[in-house]
All heavy atoms as TSV, in Angstrom:
chain	resi	resn	atom	element	x	y	z
A	1	MET	N	N	-2.068	12.455	0.019
A	1	MET	CA	C	-1.385	11.360	-0.617
A	1	MET	C	C	-2.171	10.921	-1.835
A	1	MET	O	O	-3.401	10.879	-1.803
A	1	MET	CB	C	-1.268	10.183	0.338
A	1	MET	CG	C	-0.323	10.406	1.474
A	1	MET	SD	S	-0.238	8.928	2.494
A	1	MET	CE	C	-0.010	9.704	4.056
A	2	ILE	N	N	-1.456	10.606	-2.866
A	2	ILE	CA	C	-2.068	10.101	-4.087
A	2	ILE	C	C	-1.390	8.780	-4.434
A	2	ILE	O	O	-0.164	8.697	-4.434
A	2	ILE	CB	C	-1.893	11.097	-5.250
A	2	ILE	CG1	C	-2.593	12.407	-4.913
A	2	ILE	CG2	C	-2.428	10.501	-6.542
A	2	ILE	CD1	C	-2.335	13.503	-5.908
A	3	PHE	N	N	-2.188	7.765	-4.716
A	3	PHE	CA	C	-1.668	6.453	-5.072
A	3	PHE	C	C	-2.174	6.071	-6.452
A	3	PHE	O	O	-3.335	6.299	-6.780
A	3	PHE	CB	C	-2.122	5.391	-4.062
A	3	PHE	CG	C	-1.561	5.591	-2.688
A	3	PHE	CD1	C	-2.232	6.362	-1.757
A	3	PHE	CD2	C	-0.364	5.006	-2.336
A	3	PHE	CE1	C	-1.710	6.542	-0.488
A	3	PHE	CE2	C	0.163	5.188	-1.074
A	3	PHE	CZ	C	-0.517	5.956	-0.151
A	4	LEU	N	N	-1.317	5.472	-7.223
A	4	LEU	CA	C	-1.696	4.906	-8.514
A	4	LEU	C	C	-1.612	3.393	-8.370
A	4	LEU	O	O	-0.570	2.856	-7.976
A	4	LEU	CB	C	-0.741	5.377	-9.614
A	4	LEU	CG	C	-0.911	4.718	-10.969
A	4	LEU	CD1	C	-2.263	5.083	-11.577
A	4	LEU	CD2	C	0.213	5.148	-11.889
A	5	ILE	N	N	-2.708	2.736	-8.641
A	5	ILE	CA	C	-2.757	1.277	-8.512
A	5	ILE	C	C	-2.905	0.693	-9.907
A	5	ILE	O	O	-3.890	0.944	-10.596
A	5	ILE	CB	C	-3.935	0.844	-7.617
A	5	ILE	CG1	C	-3.763	1.443	-6.222
A	5	ILE	CG2	C	-4.030	-0.673	-7.562
A	5	ILE	CD1	C	-4.956	1.261	-5.331
A	6	GLY	N	N	-1.921	-0.070	-10.312
A	6	GLY	CA	C	-1.954	-0.716	-11.618
A	6	GLY	C	C	-2.127	-2.207	-11.458
A	6	GLY	O	O	-1.360	-2.850	-10.750
A	7	VAL	N	N	-3.162	-2.746	-12.072
A	7	VAL	CA	C	-3.396	-4.191	-12.045
A	7	VAL	C	C	-3.710	-4.660	-13.469
A	7	VAL	O	O	-4.198	-3.877	-14.284
A	7	VAL	CB	C	-4.560	-4.578	-11.090
A	7	VAL	CG1	C	-4.220	-4.268	-9.660
A	7	VAL	CG2	C	-5.850	-3.897	-11.476
A	8	PRO	N	N	-3.444	-5.920	-13.756
A	8	PRO	CA	C	-3.771	-6.446	-15.084
A	8	PRO	C	C	-5.268	-6.301	-15.374
A	8	PRO	O	O	-6.099	-6.403	-14.469
A	8	PRO	CB	C	-3.381	-7.924	-15.005
A	8	PRO	CG	C	-2.430	-8.018	-13.865
A	8	PRO	CD	C	-2.826	-6.933	-12.906
A	9	GLU	N	N	-5.604	-6.055	-16.615
A	9	GLU	CA	C	-6.999	-5.818	-16.993
A	9	GLU	C	C	-7.920	-6.957	-16.571
A	9	GLU	O	O	-9.036	-6.721	-16.106
A	9	GLU	CB	C	-7.106	-5.594	-18.491
A	9	GLU	CG	C	-8.491	-5.163	-18.927
A	9	GLU	CD	C	-8.550	-4.766	-20.382
A	9	GLU	OE1	O	-7.499	-4.563	-21.008
A	9	GLU	OE2	O	-9.674	-4.668	-20.892
A	10	ASN	N	N	-7.453	-8.186	-16.680
A	10	ASN	CA	C	-8.312	-9.325	-16.345
A	10	ASN	C	C	-8.525	-9.490	-14.829
A	10	ASN	O	O	-9.350	-10.276	-14.415
A	10	ASN	CB	C	-7.760	-10.622	-16.943
A	10	ASN	CG	C	-6.394	-10.983	-16.399
A	10	ASN	OD1	O	-5.649	-10.124	-15.930
A	10	ASN	ND2	N	-6.047	-12.239	-16.488
A	11	LYS	N	N	-7.793	-8.747	-14.011
A	11	LYS	CA	C	-7.949	-8.823	-12.554
A	11	LYS	C	C	-8.411	-7.498	-11.966
A	11	LYS	O	O	-8.473	-7.342	-10.769
A	11	LYS	CB	C	-6.623	-9.205	-11.904
A	11	LYS	CG	C	-6.140	-10.588	-12.235
A	11	LYS	CD	C	-4.864	-10.883	-11.493
A	11	LYS	CE	C	-4.380	-12.282	-11.759
A	11	LYS	NZ	N	-3.173	-12.596	-10.999
A	12	ARG	N	N	-8.716	-6.531	-12.802
A	12	ARG	CA	C	-8.930	-5.165	-12.331
A	12	ARG	C	C	-10.082	-5.012	-11.344
A	12	ARG	O	O	-10.001	-4.230	-10.430
A	12	ARG	CB	C	-9.112	-4.213	-13.493
A	12	ARG	CG	C	-10.384	-4.417	-14.241
A	12	ARG	CD	C	-10.544	-3.384	-15.326
A	12	ARG	NE	N	-11.789	-3.664	-16.004
A	12	ARG	CZ	C	-11.938	-3.711	-17.291
A	12	ARG	NH1	N	-10.927	-3.466	-18.075
A	12	ARG	NH2	N	-13.103	-3.980	-17.820
A	13	THR	N	N	-11.158	-5.737	-11.497
A	13	THR	CA	C	-12.301	-5.534	-10.606
A	13	THR	C	C	-11.995	-6.011	-9.189
A	13	THR	O	O	-12.046	-5.243	-8.245
A	13	THR	CB	C	-13.555	-6.259	-11.144
A	13	THR	OG1	O	-13.818	-5.771	-12.446
A	13	THR	CG2	C	-14.742	-6.009	-10.259
A	14	LYS	N	N	-11.666	-7.249	-9.048
A	14	LYS	CA	C	-11.470	-7.817	-7.714
A	14	LYS	C	C	-10.157	-7.362	-7.085
A	14	LYS	O	O	-10.129	-6.942	-5.929
A	14	LYS	CB	C	-11.501	-9.340	-7.801
A	14	LYS	CG	C	-11.395	-10.016	-6.467
A	14	LYS	CD	C	-11.473	-11.526	-6.612
A	14	LYS	CE	C	-11.335	-12.194	-5.270
A	14	LYS	NZ	N	-11.347	-13.647	-5.383
A	15	GLU	N	N	-9.086	-7.450	-7.820
A	15	GLU	CA	C	-7.771	-7.165	-7.245
A	15	GLU	C	C	-7.622	-5.704	-6.838
A	15	GLU	O	O	-7.120	-5.407	-5.766
A	15	GLU	CB	C	-6.663	-7.565	-8.208
A	15	GLU	CG	C	-5.306	-7.578	-7.533
A	15	GLU	CD	C	-4.271	-8.324	-8.359
A	15	GLU	OE1	O	-4.633	-9.149	-9.197
A	15	GLU	OE2	O	-3.086	-8.052	-8.124
A	16	HIS	N	N	-8.061	-4.776	-7.665
A	16	HIS	CA	C	-7.878	-3.372	-7.293
A	16	HIS	C	C	-8.736	-3.010	-6.082
A	16	HIS	O	O	-8.338	-2.203	-5.257
A	16	HIS	CB	C	-8.123	-2.428	-8.483
A	16	HIS	CG	C	-9.511	-1.937	-8.651
A	16	HIS	ND1	N	-10.471	-2.655	-9.304
A	16	HIS	CD2	C	-10.082	-0.786	-8.242
A	16	HIS	CE1	C	-11.599	-1.959	-9.301
A	16	HIS	NE2	N	-11.394	-0.819	-8.661
A	17	LEU	N	N	-9.890	-3.639	-5.925
A	17	LEU	CA	C	-10.716	-3.384	-4.740
A	17	LEU	C	C	-10.057	-3.935	-3.480
A	17	LEU	O	O	-10.114	-3.311	-2.423
A	17	LEU	CB	C	-12.109	-3.976	-4.921
A	17	LEU	CG	C	-12.973	-3.302	-5.980
A	17	LEU	CD1	C	-14.290	-4.052	-6.157
A	17	LEU	CD2	C	-13.216	-1.845	-5.637
A	18	GLN	N	N	-9.423	-5.090	-3.602
A	18	GLN	CA	C	-8.701	-5.656	-2.461
A	18	GLN	C	C	-7.533	-4.758	-2.064
A	18	GLN	O	O	-7.273	-4.540	-0.882
A	18	GLN	CB	C	-8.204	-7.066	-2.789
A	18	GLN	CG	C	-9.319	-8.068	-2.911
A	18	GLN	CD	C	-8.831	-9.414	-3.427
A	18	GLN	OE1	O	-7.793	-9.516	-4.058
A	18	GLN	NE2	N	-9.605	-10.453	-3.159
A	19	ILE	N	N	-6.824	-4.235	-3.053
A	19	ILE	CA	C	-5.700	-3.341	-2.785
A	19	ILE	C	C	-6.194	-2.060	-2.127
A	19	ILE	O	O	-5.600	-1.585	-1.149
A	19	ILE	CB	C	-4.913	-3.044	-4.077
A	19	ILE	CG1	C	-4.233	-4.313	-4.586
A	19	ILE	CG2	C	-3.894	-1.932	-3.845
A	19	ILE	CD1	C	-3.680	-4.206	-5.986
A	20	LEU	N	N	-7.266	-1.490	-2.645
A	20	LEU	CA	C	-7.829	-0.274	-2.055
A	20	LEU	C	C	-8.264	-0.501	-0.610
A	20	LEU	O	O	-8.021	0.337	0.259
A	20	LEU	CB	C	-9.024	0.214	-2.879
A	20	LEU	CG	C	-8.713	0.935	-4.172
A	20	LEU	CD1	C	-9.990	1.167	-4.962
A	20	LEU	CD2	C	-8.000	2.241	-3.903
A	21	ALA	N	N	-8.899	-1.617	-0.343
A	21	ALA	CA	C	-9.339	-1.929	1.018
A	21	ALA	C	C	-8.136	-2.081	1.947
A	21	ALA	O	O	-8.125	-1.553	3.066
A	21	ALA	CB	C	-10.186	-3.197	1.023
A	22	TRP	N	N	-7.118	-2.792	1.490
A	22	TRP	CA	C	-5.906	-3.002	2.290
A	22	TRP	C	C	-5.222	-1.673	2.588
A	22	TRP	O	O	-4.848	-1.390	3.715
A	22	TRP	CB	C	-4.960	-3.942	1.529
A	22	TRP	CG	C	-3.671	-4.209	2.213
A	22	TRP	CD1	C	-3.434	-5.132	3.189
A	22	TRP	CD2	C	-2.423	-3.540	1.987
A	22	TRP	NE1	N	-2.112	-5.078	3.569
A	22	TRP	CE2	C	-1.475	-4.112	2.853
A	22	TRP	CE3	C	-2.021	-2.526	1.139
A	22	TRP	CZ2	C	-0.164	-3.698	2.895
A	22	TRP	CZ3	C	-0.709	-2.118	1.184
A	22	TRP	CH2	C	0.206	-2.692	2.046
A	23	LEU	N	N	-5.104	-0.848	1.565
A	23	LEU	CA	C	-4.471	0.452	1.719
A	23	LEU	C	C	-5.275	1.331	2.670
A	23	LEU	O	O	-4.716	1.978	3.565
A	23	LEU	CB	C	-4.322	1.112	0.355
A	23	LEU	CG	C	-3.492	2.375	0.266
A	23	LEU	CD1	C	-2.084	2.163	0.795
A	23	LEU	CD2	C	-3.439	2.848	-1.180
A	24	SER	N	N	-6.575	1.341	2.529
A	24	SER	CA	C	-7.434	2.143	3.401
A	24	SER	C	C	-7.306	1.723	4.863
A	24	SER	O	O	-7.215	2.573	5.754
A	24	SER	CB	C	-8.898	2.016	2.974
A	24	SER	OG	O	-9.076	2.547	1.706
A	25	ARG	N	N	-7.307	0.425	5.107
A	25	ARG	CA	C	-7.165	-0.064	6.487
A	25	ARG	C	C	-5.839	0.384	7.092
A	25	ARG	O	O	-5.776	0.792	8.244
A	25	ARG	CB	C	-7.251	-1.595	6.527
A	25	ARG	CG	C	-8.642	-2.143	6.394
A	25	ARG	CD	C	-8.691	-3.636	6.703
A	25	ARG	NE	N	-7.769	-4.430	5.894
A	25	ARG	CZ	C	-8.034	-4.946	4.709
A	25	ARG	NH1	N	-9.224	-4.748	4.156
A	25	ARG	NH2	N	-7.152	-5.667	4.066
A	26	ASN	N	N	-4.786	0.292	6.300
A	26	ASN	CA	C	-3.468	0.620	6.826
A	26	ASN	C	C	-3.231	2.115	6.961
A	26	ASN	O	O	-2.465	2.541	7.824
A	26	ASN	CB	C	-2.389	-0.041	5.967
A	26	ASN	CG	C	-2.332	-1.517	6.245
A	26	ASN	OD1	O	-1.961	-1.940	7.319
A	26	ASN	ND2	N	-2.772	-2.319	5.287
A	27	LEU	N	N	-3.894	2.911	6.150
A	27	LEU	CA	C	-3.739	4.367	6.258
A	27	LEU	C	C	-4.366	4.914	7.541
A	27	LEU	O	O	-4.112	6.046	7.927
A	27	LEU	CB	C	-4.327	5.063	5.031
A	27	LEU	CG	C	-3.463	4.966	3.786
A	27	LEU	CD1	C	-4.230	5.471	2.568
A	27	LEU	CD2	C	-2.157	5.748	3.953
A	28	MET	N	N	-5.148	4.118	8.220
A	28	MET	CA	C	-5.710	4.538	9.508
A	28	MET	C	C	-4.651	4.533	10.605
A	28	MET	O	O	-4.843	5.147	11.649
A	28	MET	CB	C	-6.882	3.636	9.902
A	28	MET	CG	C	-8.093	3.856	9.035
A	28	MET	SD	S	-9.550	3.000	9.638
A	28	MET	CE	C	-9.238	1.346	9.075
A	29	HIS	N	N	-3.541	3.853	10.375
A	29	HIS	CA	C	-2.480	3.759	11.381
A	29	HIS	C	C	-1.466	4.895	11.192
A	29	HIS	O	O	-0.859	5.034	10.125
A	29	HIS	CB	C	-1.763	2.404	11.274
A	29	HIS	CG	C	-2.696	1.253	11.475
A	29	HIS	ND1	N	-3.166	0.878	12.706
A	29	HIS	CD2	C	-3.264	0.409	10.579
A	29	HIS	CE1	C	-3.978	-0.154	12.575
A	29	HIS	NE2	N	-4.059	-0.456	11.283
A	30	GLN	N	N	-1.305	5.673	12.247
A	30	GLN	CA	C	-0.431	6.844	12.173
A	30	GLN	C	C	1.002	6.470	11.803
A	30	GLN	O	O	1.643	7.155	11.013
A	30	GLN	CB	C	-0.446	7.597	13.499
A	30	GLN	CG	C	0.397	8.851	13.469
A	30	GLN	CD	C	0.290	9.642	14.753
A	30	GLN	OE1	O	-0.512	9.354	15.619
A	30	GLN	NE2	N	1.119	10.655	14.873
A	31	GLU	N	N	1.515	5.380	12.348
A	31	GLU	CA	C	2.897	4.977	12.061
A	31	GLU	C	C	3.099	4.717	10.566
A	31	GLU	O	O	4.098	5.138	9.977
A	31	GLU	CB	C	3.263	3.728	12.859
A	31	GLU	CG	C	4.689	3.282	12.626
A	31	GLU	CD	C	5.043	2.017	13.394
A	31	GLU	OE1	O	4.245	1.532	14.202
A	31	GLU	OE2	O	6.155	1.520	13.164
A	32	PHE	N	N	2.137	4.061	9.940
A	32	PHE	CA	C	2.218	3.787	8.501
A	32	PHE	C	C	2.201	5.087	7.701
A	32	PHE	O	O	3.008	5.276	6.795
A	32	PHE	CB	C	1.068	2.870	8.078
A	32	PHE	CG	C	1.032	2.591	6.601
A	32	PHE	CD1	C	2.070	1.922	5.969
A	32	PHE	CD2	C	-0.059	2.986	5.841
A	32	PHE	CE1	C	2.025	1.662	4.602
A	32	PHE	CE2	C	-0.110	2.727	4.476
A	32	PHE	CZ	C	0.929	2.061	3.861
A	33	ARG	N	N	1.287	5.992	8.056
A	33	ARG	CA	C	1.221	7.279	7.346
A	33	ARG	C	C	2.528	8.048	7.489
A	33	ARG	O	O	3.035	8.613	6.517
A	33	ARG	CB	C	0.066	8.128	7.883
A	33	ARG	CG	C	-1.298	7.612	7.501
A	33	ARG	CD	C	-2.396	8.606	7.819
A	33	ARG	NE	N	-2.345	9.156	9.153
A	33	ARG	CZ	C	-2.978	8.661	10.210
A	33	ARG	NH1	N	-3.717	7.574	10.079
A	33	ARG	NH2	N	-2.881	9.243	11.383
A	34	GLU	N	N	3.084	8.065	8.683
A	34	GLU	CA	C	4.350	8.774	8.901
A	34	GLU	C	C	5.487	8.136	8.107
A	34	GLU	O	O	6.312	8.843	7.530
A	34	GLU	CB	C	4.690	8.815	10.389
A	34	GLU	CG	C	3.794	9.752	11.167
A	34	GLU	CD	C	4.079	9.746	12.656
A	34	GLU	OE1	O	5.049	9.077	13.092
A	34	GLU	OE2	O	3.324	10.397	13.387
A	35	ASP	N	N	5.527	6.802	8.083
A	35	ASP	CA	C	6.565	6.111	7.308
A	35	ASP	C	C	6.475	6.497	5.830
A	35	ASP	O	O	7.485	6.772	5.185
A	35	ASP	CB	C	6.433	4.591	7.447
A	35	ASP	CG	C	6.898	4.074	8.806
A	35	ASP	OD1	O	7.534	4.847	9.559
A	35	ASP	OD2	O	6.605	2.907	9.113
A	36	ILE	N	N	5.262	6.537	5.309
A	36	ILE	CA	C	5.076	6.899	3.909
A	36	ILE	C	C	5.497	8.351	3.659
A	36	ILE	O	O	6.192	8.653	2.698
A	36	ILE	CB	C	3.611	6.689	3.484
A	36	ILE	CG1	C	3.322	5.207	3.358
A	36	ILE	CG2	C	3.312	7.394	2.167
A	36	ILE	CD1	C	1.892	4.889	3.034
A	37	LEU	N	N	5.071	9.236	4.543
A	37	LEU	CA	C	5.387	10.659	4.362
A	37	LEU	C	C	6.880	10.943	4.456
A	37	LEU	O	O	7.375	11.884	3.835
A	37	LEU	CB	C	4.633	11.504	5.382
A	37	LEU	CG	C	3.128	11.606	5.153
A	37	LEU	CD1	C	2.452	12.290	6.338
A	37	LEU	CD2	C	2.836	12.355	3.865
A	38	HIS	N	N	7.594	10.127	5.216
A	38	HIS	CA	C	9.028	10.355	5.399
A	38	HIS	C	C	9.900	9.567	4.419
A	38	HIS	O	O	11.119	9.697	4.443
A	38	HIS	CB	C	9.431	10.050	6.844
A	38	HIS	CG	C	8.862	11.036	7.811
A	38	HIS	ND1	N	7.760	10.754	8.587
A	38	HIS	CD2	C	9.208	12.305	8.098
A	38	HIS	CE1	C	7.467	11.800	9.319
A	38	HIS	NE2	N	8.331	12.766	9.049
A	39	ALA	N	N	9.273	8.753	3.574
A	39	ALA	CA	C	10.036	8.019	2.560
A	39	ALA	C	C	10.656	9.027	1.597
A	39	ALA	O	O	9.992	9.931	1.107
A	39	ALA	CB	C	9.133	7.047	1.814
A	40	GLU	N	N	11.948	8.889	1.368
A	40	GLU	CA	C	12.672	9.842	0.528
A	40	GLU	C	C	12.782	9.398	-0.925
A	40	GLU	O	O	13.175	10.180	-1.778
A	40	GLU	CB	C	14.066	10.086	1.109
A	40	GLU	CG	C	14.013	10.762	2.462
A	40	GLU	CD	C	15.383	11.024	3.050
A	40	GLU	OE1	O	16.391	10.840	2.333
A	40	GLU	OE2	O	15.446	11.414	4.224
A	41	ASN	N	N	12.438	8.157	-1.194
A	41	ASN	CA	C	12.498	7.669	-2.576
A	41	ASN	C	C	11.552	6.479	-2.722
A	41	ASN	O	O	10.945	6.025	-1.751
A	41	ASN	CB	C	13.937	7.293	-2.967
A	41	ASN	CG	C	14.545	6.277	-2.025
A	41	ASN	OD1	O	13.937	5.232	-1.745
A	41	ASN	ND2	N	15.735	6.554	-1.519
A	42	GLU	N	N	11.412	6.006	-3.949
A	42	GLU	CA	C	10.457	4.925	-4.190
A	42	GLU	C	C	10.847	3.624	-3.504
A	42	GLU	O	O	9.992	2.839	-3.116
A	42	GLU	CB	C	10.256	4.701	-5.684
A	42	GLU	CG	C	11.508	4.241	-6.376
A	42	GLU	CD	C	11.835	5.057	-7.624
A	42	GLU	OE1	O	11.328	6.153	-7.795
A	42	GLU	OE2	O	12.617	4.545	-8.422
A	43	GLN	N	N	12.129	3.375	-3.309
A	43	GLN	CA	C	12.547	2.147	-2.627
A	43	GLN	C	C	12.104	2.170	-1.168
A	43	GLN	O	O	11.626	1.170	-0.649
A	43	GLN	CB	C	14.063	1.954	-2.722
A	43	GLN	CG	C	14.532	0.630	-2.124
A	43	GLN	CD	C	13.935	-0.582	-2.817
A	43	GLN	OE1	O	13.975	-0.686	-4.037
A	43	GLN	NE2	N	13.376	-1.505	-2.061
A	44	GLN	N	N	12.234	3.299	-0.503
A	44	GLN	CA	C	11.782	3.417	0.886
A	44	GLN	C	C	10.261	3.271	0.972
A	44	GLN	O	O	9.748	2.635	1.893
A	44	GLN	CB	C	12.238	4.744	1.486
A	44	GLN	CG	C	13.729	4.797	1.747
A	44	GLN	CD	C	14.166	6.137	2.318
A	44	GLN	OE1	O	13.376	7.056	2.513
A	44	GLN	NE2	N	15.460	6.253	2.580
A	45	LEU	N	N	9.551	3.836	0.008
A	45	LEU	CA	C	8.097	3.690	-0.019
A	45	LEU	C	C	7.724	2.227	-0.230
A	45	LEU	O	O	6.855	1.695	0.463
A	45	LEU	CB	C	7.508	4.556	-1.130
A	45	LEU	CG	C	6.001	4.472	-1.305
A	45	LEU	CD1	C	5.272	4.862	-0.030
A	45	LEU	CD2	C	5.566	5.354	-2.455
A	46	PHE	N	N	8.389	1.571	-1.164
A	46	PHE	CA	C	8.139	0.154	-1.398
A	46	PHE	C	C	8.399	-0.654	-0.128
A	46	PHE	O	O	7.633	-1.555	0.218
A	46	PHE	CB	C	9.015	-0.362	-2.544
A	46	PHE	CG	C	8.834	-1.815	-2.820
A	46	PHE	CD1	C	7.735	-2.272	-3.523
A	46	PHE	CD2	C	9.761	-2.738	-2.356
A	46	PHE	CE1	C	7.562	-3.634	-3.765
A	46	PHE	CE2	C	9.598	-4.092	-2.592
A	46	PHE	CZ	C	8.486	-4.540	-3.299
A	47	ASN	N	N	9.466	-0.320	0.598
A	47	ASN	CA	C	9.787	-1.022	1.838
A	47	ASN	C	C	8.695	-0.845	2.890
A	47	ASN	O	O	8.398	-1.772	3.643
A	47	ASN	CB	C	11.137	-0.568	2.383
A	47	ASN	CG	C	12.292	-1.036	1.529
A	47	ASN	OD1	O	12.170	-1.964	0.720
A	47	ASN	ND2	N	13.432	-0.380	1.668
A	48	CYS	N	N	8.079	0.338	2.948
A	48	CYS	CA	C	6.970	0.577	3.880
A	48	CYS	C	C	5.806	-0.359	3.555
A	48	CYS	O	O	5.217	-0.972	4.455
A	48	CYS	CB	C	6.476	2.018	3.784
A	48	CYS	SG	S	7.621	3.270	4.354
A	49	LEU	N	N	5.479	-0.461	2.286
A	49	LEU	CA	C	4.376	-1.323	1.865
A	49	LEU	C	C	4.713	-2.796	2.080
A	49	LEU	O	O	3.889	-3.577	2.542
A	49	LEU	CB	C	4.041	-1.063	0.398
A	49	LEU	CG	C	3.552	0.348	0.077
A	49	LEU	CD1	C	3.479	0.554	-1.427
A	49	LEU	CD2	C	2.230	0.643	0.742
A	50	LYS	N	N	5.927	-3.170	1.754
A	50	LYS	CA	C	6.365	-4.558	1.907
A	50	LYS	C	C	6.369	-4.972	3.373
A	50	LYS	O	O	5.992	-6.091	3.714
A	50	LYS	CB	C	7.751	-4.729	1.282
A	50	LYS	CG	C	8.166	-6.151	1.113
A	50	LYS	CD	C	7.304	-6.818	0.057
A	50	LYS	CE	C	7.791	-8.207	-0.180
A	50	LYS	NZ	N	6.839	-8.984	-0.974
A	51	LYS	N	N	6.775	-4.055	4.244
A	51	LYS	CA	C	6.805	-4.331	5.681
A	51	LYS	C	C	5.411	-4.699	6.179
A	51	LYS	O	O	5.230	-5.669	6.906
A	51	LYS	CB	C	7.334	-3.111	6.433
A	51	LYS	CG	C	7.328	-3.250	7.925
A	51	LYS	CD	C	7.829	-1.968	8.577
A	51	LYS	CE	C	7.617	-2.007	10.064
A	51	LYS	NZ	N	7.899	-0.715	10.694
A	52	LEU	N	N	4.404	-3.951	5.761
A	52	LEU	CA	C	3.036	-4.249	6.166
A	52	LEU	C	C	2.574	-5.594	5.624
A	52	LEU	O	O	1.946	-6.367	6.317
A	52	LEU	CB	C	2.077	-3.159	5.673
A	52	LEU	CG	C	2.041	-1.895	6.471
A	52	LEU	CD1	C	1.066	-0.924	5.843
A	52	LEU	CD2	C	1.660	-2.153	7.909
A	53	GLU	N	N	2.897	-5.845	4.389
A	53	GLU	CA	C	2.497	-7.103	3.767
A	53	GLU	C	C	3.143	-8.285	4.492
A	53	GLU	O	O	2.505	-9.298	4.756
A	53	GLU	CB	C	2.895	-7.108	2.297
A	53	GLU	CG	C	2.407	-8.311	1.555
A	53	GLU	CD	C	2.744	-8.247	0.074
A	53	GLU	OE1	O	3.444	-7.320	-0.350
A	53	GLU	OE2	O	2.311	-9.151	-0.641
A	54	THR	N	N	4.397	-8.138	4.867
A	54	THR	CA	C	5.129	-9.192	5.563
A	54	THR	C	C	4.564	-9.402	6.965
A	54	THR	O	O	4.378	-10.532	7.405
A	54	THR	CB	C	6.617	-8.837	5.658
A	54	THR	OG1	O	7.117	-8.648	4.332
A	54	THR	CG2	C	7.411	-9.935	6.342
A	55	GLU	N	N	4.248	-8.318	7.663
A	55	GLU	CA	C	3.709	-8.409	9.020
A	55	GLU	C	C	2.356	-9.103	9.034
A	55	GLU	O	O	2.055	-9.872	9.930
A	55	GLU	CB	C	3.579	-7.020	9.640
A	55	GLU	CG	C	4.907	-6.397	9.989
A	55	GLU	CD	C	4.769	-4.957	10.460
A	55	GLU	OE1	O	3.645	-4.408	10.457
A	55	GLU	OE2	O	5.804	-4.368	10.833
A	56	LYS	N	N	1.559	-8.855	8.008
A	56	LYS	CA	C	0.242	-9.465	7.929
A	56	LYS	C	C	0.311	-10.913	7.477
A	56	LYS	O	O	-0.542	-11.720	7.787
A	56	LYS	CB	C	-0.645	-8.669	6.981
A	56	LYS	CG	C	-2.057	-9.215	6.920
A	56	LYS	CD	C	-2.901	-8.431	5.947
A	56	LYS	CE	C	-4.276	-9.090	5.872
A	56	LYS	NZ	N	-5.054	-8.588	4.783
A	57	GLY	N	N	1.358	-11.228	6.720
A	57	GLY	CA	C	1.513	-12.585	6.225
A	57	GLY	C	C	0.871	-12.812	4.881
A	57	GLY	O	O	0.600	-13.923	4.488
A	58	ASP	N	N	0.597	-11.724	4.145
A	58	ASP	CA	C	-0.004	-11.840	2.817
A	58	ASP	C	C	0.955	-12.435	1.822
A	58	ASP	O	O	2.090	-12.209	1.779
A	58	ASP	CB	C	-0.469	-10.471	2.308
A	58	ASP	CG	C	-1.706	-9.990	3.056
A	58	ASP	OD1	O	-2.359	-10.818	3.685
A	58	ASP	OD2	O	-1.999	-8.781	2.969
């Protein structure tokens, strides 16, 4: 899997590290990895990410 993380230049240090940490933690879960691998388009992929964010309460 390859991810591109785009953040505003003025937030790049802190925000991109938080995103990387969040993504790394969630990639340890098999269900999340399978959901991502089975996403057929960007909307389904976005929904996978949004679902995690909603479940965590971020």
